[in-house]
N, C-alpha and C positions, 0 to 999 in steps of 0.2 A: 607607473611606467619604470620605477626602480627595478621592479623584479625582473625586467627584461635585459638588464644590463649584464655584460660579461665581466666577471671578476678577473683580476690579473692572474695570469698562470705562471707556474714556475718555469721560466723560460729554458728552452733547451739550448742555451748558449746563444749570444748574439749573432752567432755565425749564420743562422738560418735567414734572419731578416736581412743581414748584410749581403748575402748571396742573392736574395731576392731583388734587392734594390740595385746591386750591380748589374744583374742581368737585364733590368729595365733600363738602366743608364746607358749600357752599351748598345742595346737595341735602338733606343731612341736617338742616340747620337748619329749612328749610321743612317737611320731613317730621316733625320732632319736634313743631313747633307743631300740625300737622294731626292727628297721632296723639293728642296730649294732649286736644284738643277732642273727637275722636271717642271716646276712651276715657272721658271724663267724660259724654258724651251717652248711650253705649251701657251704661255700667257694666262694661265689659270689663276684667278685670285683665290679660289678654293684650295688649290694646291700650295700657294704661298701661305694661306692661313693654316694649312696642315703643317707646313714647314715651321711656322712660328709656334704651333701647338707642341711639336716635338722638341724644338729648342727649349720651350718653357718646361716641358717634362724633363729633359735632360739636366737643366738647372735645379729643378725640383729634386731630382735623384741625388745630385751633388750635395745639396743641402741636407737631405735625409741621411746620407753617409756621415756627413759632418755630426749630425744629431746623435747617431748611433755611437760614434767614437767618443764624443765629448761627455755624453750621458753615461758612459761605461766607466768613467774615472772614479776611484774609490773616495769614500769620504775622507775629508782631512779637518784640520783644525778650523779653517775658515768656512768650510761647509760640512758641518757635522752630520747633516742628513743625506749627504751624497749630492751627486749631479743629476739624478734621474729626471727631474722636471725640466732640465736644459733641452731635452730633445723636443719639447713641445714648442720652445721658442723658435727653434730652427725649422720645425714642421710648419709653424705659423708663417715664417718667412717663405717656406716652400708654397704655401697656398697663396701667398701674395705674388710670388713669381708666376704661378699659374694664371693669376688674374691679369697681371700687367703684361707678361710676356706672350700669353696666348690669347686671352679673351679680348683685350683692348685692341690689339693688332687685327684680329679677325674681324671684330665689328667695324672697324675703320675701313679695312680693305673692302668689306662686303658693301658698306655704304658708298665708298668711292666708285666701286664697280657699277653699282646700280645707278648712281648719278651721272658718271663720266662715260661709262661703257667700257668695253675692252675688246681688243683685237685677239681672237682666238687663234692658236697655232695648232701644230700636230698634237693630238692628245695621247698618241700611242705610247710615248715614253712615260707619260703620267699614269696610264693604265698599268703599265708594267711595275712601275715604282709602288702604285697602291696595292697591287696584288702581293708583291713581296713584303711590303710593310705590314699587310694584314697578317702574314705568316708570322713575321717576327713579333709583332705585338700580341698575336694569339699565344705564342710560346711564353712571352713574358707574363702575360695574364694567367696562363695555366700554372706557372711557378708560383705566382702570388696566391692564386686560389688554393692550390695544394697546401701551401704552408697555413693560410687562414683556416682551412677545413680542419687541418691537424690541430691547431691551437683550439678551435671551437669544440672539437671532440674531447680534448683534454679539460677544457672548461665545462663541458656537459651542457652546452646551450646550442640552440639551432644556429646554422651558418649565418643566416641573415641577421639575427639578433647579435651575434658576436661581431660581425663586421660593423654593424651600426654603433655598438658601444665599446668596442675593444680599446684599451689604452695604447695598443701597439699601432701608433700613428703611421709607421713606416710601411708596414704591409698594407694597411688601409689605403694609404695614398697610392700604392703601386697598383692595387686592385681597382680603385676608382678611376684612376688616371688611364690605365690600360683599357678599361671598359670603355671610357669616353673616346679613347684613341680609335677603337674599332668602330664605334658609331660615326666618328668623325670621318673615317676613311669611306665608309658607305655614303655619307653625305657628299664627300668631295667627288666620288665616282658618279653619283647622281647628277651633281652639277655639271660635271664634264659631259656626261651622256646627253643631258638636256640641251646644253649648248651646242653639241655636235649635231643633234637631231633638228633643232630649231634655228640654229645660227644666231641665237640671242645670248648675249652675256648676262642676262638677268638671272638665269638658272645658276650660273656660277657665283654670282653676287649673293643670291639667296642662300646658297649652300654655306658660303663664308659667314654669313650672318648667323645662320643656325649653329654653326661650329663654335662661334663666339658665345652665343647663348648657353651652349652645352658646357663651355669651359667656366663661364660664370657660375653656373650651378655647382660644379665640382669644386671651385675655389671657395664658394660659400660653405658647402658641406664640410670641407676639410678645415676651413677657418673656424667654423662654429665648434667642431669637435676639439680642436687645439684650445680654443678659448675656454671651453668647460674645464679642461685638464689643467690649464694654467691657473684658473681661478681656484680650483680645488674641487675634485669630485670624490664623494665617499664610495666606499664599497657597496655593491647592490643590497638592497634591504634583506633578502634571504640570507646573505652571507653575514650581514650584521646581526641578525637573529641567532644565527648559528654561533657566532662568537660570543654573544651574551649567554647563550645556553652553556657554552663550554666554560666560561668564567664562573657561572653559578654552580657548575658541577664540581669545581675545585673545593676540597675540604678547607674549612675556615672562612671562605667568602660567603657572606650572608646576603649581600645585595650589590647589583651594579646600578650606581646612582646616575652615571653619566657615561655614554660611549661615543667615542669620536673615531672616525676611521678616515684615512686619506690615500688615494692612489697616487703614487709617486713614480710610477713606471709600469711597463708591461709585466714586470715580476717583482714589483716592490710595492708594499702597502704598509702604512703605519697604523698602529692601534694604540689608542690612549683611553684609559677609563678611569673614573672615580669609583672605587669599590668600598663597600662597608665590610670590614672583617668582624668575626665574632669577638665580643668584648673580652672573652676569657682566652683568646689566642695570645701566645707569647710572641716575642720579637722573632724568635727562631722559627716558629710556626708560621708566621706572616712571611718571612723570607722564603721558606720552603714552599708555601702556596703561590707565591709570585713566580717561582721557577717552574712549578708545576703548570701554571696558567700559561706561561710563555711556550713550554713544550707542547701543551695541548693545542694551542692555537696554531703553531707552526705545522702540526700534524694534520689538522683539518683544513687549514688554508695555507699551503706551502709559500704563497706569495708574501705572506706577512714577514717583514724583514725587521721590524722594530716594534716592541711592546713596552708601553709605559703604564704602570699601574700606580695610582695615587690613593693611599689609604685615607679615607674620608669618613668621619662619624655620620651616620645617617639612620638608616632603618633601625638597626638594633638598639642604638642609643635612644632614639625617640620612643621606641616601644617600651624600653625599660623606665623611662621617664613618665609613662603613661599618656603620652601625647600621640596625635595622629602620625602614623609613620610617614605619610605622604602629605606634607603640608600644602 
């Protein structure tokens, strides 16, 4: 499975992700207000669920903007490795907002409608709002997909795999939430139409429940992705193998005894390795080899921001002593 992961890419500036999130936030805020008004006028629980969905998405986008801003702060004495991982904390809170603000309300409203029933009003306003919302959400989704496809092309991985494994949680959240929003709009329209044709509020309540289940799934996917990155995700196996090969290609490096990589952000990765230098190498040659290794790694994997090499006696020393090189 590791081979399917997308490695961090050299970010084209945080502006692209910021623009994508701002577009989604503005669209969702306007849509939330319109849905709320339409829900009150029509008495539709599905429309109110969609309003809660859009409110949750708006809160999510605000949290993602906070994540982008705070994670961009440079490293300092108290945080020598930088603030990159902080974006995953805020992104996790965004997933919680989707769960609490959207899914819970939608499930509650759907159950309440099925149990207590509802008095349906004029659905015309709701249909108009749903149509406009579909256009706005579609534009926001198009913006997110365009960015994700560009990043996938730079990482040279298929779009689906990139979206699944990308460490850029901002664009991933926008694409997933806007996709869910479009599905939710179709469900809400179906609930309105079913209620209009049959006179039963059960259609509307069922649509609200389905919207809640959809939001639960989105919150779970985003939460799981951010949890993996918070715990610590290595670079994909092919990238690690490429790094190992580049280190071994450096003159004076005899073996790579241990290799550790850590994704710290969409364009940040740490590489630490225990390497065995040739016993005849001088201190100056070892210093030169370390500089060469860092330069080579940055060329083949531009996202590598930090390289730490630990000279460790290993292969060459044990071979010289007539011992098994790999105990």
